[in-house]
C-alpha positions in Angstrom: -19.6 -17.1 -10.3 -19.2 -15.0 -7.3 -16.3 -12.5 -7.1 -15.4 -11.0 -3.8 -12.6 -9.0 -2.2 -11.6 -10.0 1.2 -9.0 -8.4 3.4 -6.5 -10.2 5.4 -7.0 -8.9 9.0 -4.9 -11.2 11.2 -1.6 -9.9 12.6 0.6 -12.5 11.0 -1.1 -12.4 7.5 -1.3 -15.5 5.4 1.4 -17.5 7.1 1.8 -21.4 7.0 -1.0 -22.4 9.5 -3.4 -19.8 8.2 -2.6 -20.9 4.6 -3.4 -24.5 5.6 -6.6 -23.5 7.4 -7.8 -21.6 4.4 -6.8 -24.4 1.9 -8.5 -27.0 4.0 -11.7 -24.9 4.0 -11.6 -24.5 0.3 -11.0 -28.2 -0.2 -14.4 -28.9 1.4 -16.1 -27.6 -1.8 -16.5 -28.9 -5.3 -16.5 -25.5 -6.9 -13.4 -23.8 -8.2 -11.8 -21.3 -5.8 -9.1 -18.9 -7.2 -7.7 -16.0 -5.5 -5.3 -13.3 -6.5 -3.1 -10.6 -4.9 -0.6 -8.4 -6.7 -1.3 -9.8 -10.1 -0.8 -13.4 -9.2 -3.8 -15.7 -9.6 -3.7 -19.1 -7.9 -5.8 -22.1 -6.7 -7.0 -21.4 -3.2 -7.1 -25.1 -2.5 -3.2 -25.3 -2.6 -1.3 -24.3 0.8 1.9 -23.8 -1.2 0.3 -21.4 -3.7 -1.4 -19.4 -1.0 1.9 -19.1 1.0 3.6 -17.8 -2.2 1.1 -14.9 -2.3 3.0 -13.6 0.7 -0.2 -11.8 1.8 0.5 -9.8 5.0 -2.0 -8.1 7.2 -3.9 -5.6 5.2 -3.6 -7.3 1.9 -6.8 -7.6 -0.2 -7.3 -10.9 -1.9 -9.7 -11.1 -4.9 -11.6 -14.4 -4.7 -13.5 -16.1 -7.5 -15.9 -19.0 -6.7 -17.3 -20.9 -9.6 -19.5 -23.9 -9.2 -22.8 -25.5 -7.7 -21.7 -24.9 -4.0 -20.0 -21.3 -4.7 -22.3 -19.3 -2.2 -21.6 -21.8 0.7 -17.8 -21.8 -0.2 -17.7 -18.0 -0.3 -19.5 -17.8 3.2 -17.0 -20.4 4.8 -14.0 -18.6 3.4 -15.2 -15.3 4.5 -16.0 -16.7 7.9 -12.6 -18.2 8.4 -10.8 -15.1 7.3 -13.0 -12.9 9.6 -12.3 -15.2 12.5 -8.6 -14.5 12.1 -8.1 -18.2 10.9 -9.1 -19.4 14.5 -5.9 -17.6 16.0 -7.7 -14.8 17.9 -6.0 -11.9 16.2 
């Protein structure tokens, strides 16, 4: 299992389009991917669950990756968030 904290850095936070991109990325992997913020733990493969976290810019999400492709999943999730979900800011 890999556990990592990742900060949401894009200006709009984890809004609908960003949540959809993150969930889509997570769904490419067989491993379990959970994330939490503010005491809520959710399945990161669910767009609606991600949006319900209401994670604004500066929120730290705690991720847990568990399964055979966990290292690759962590890298891809980290890359998507570091790239501002492809939105440029």
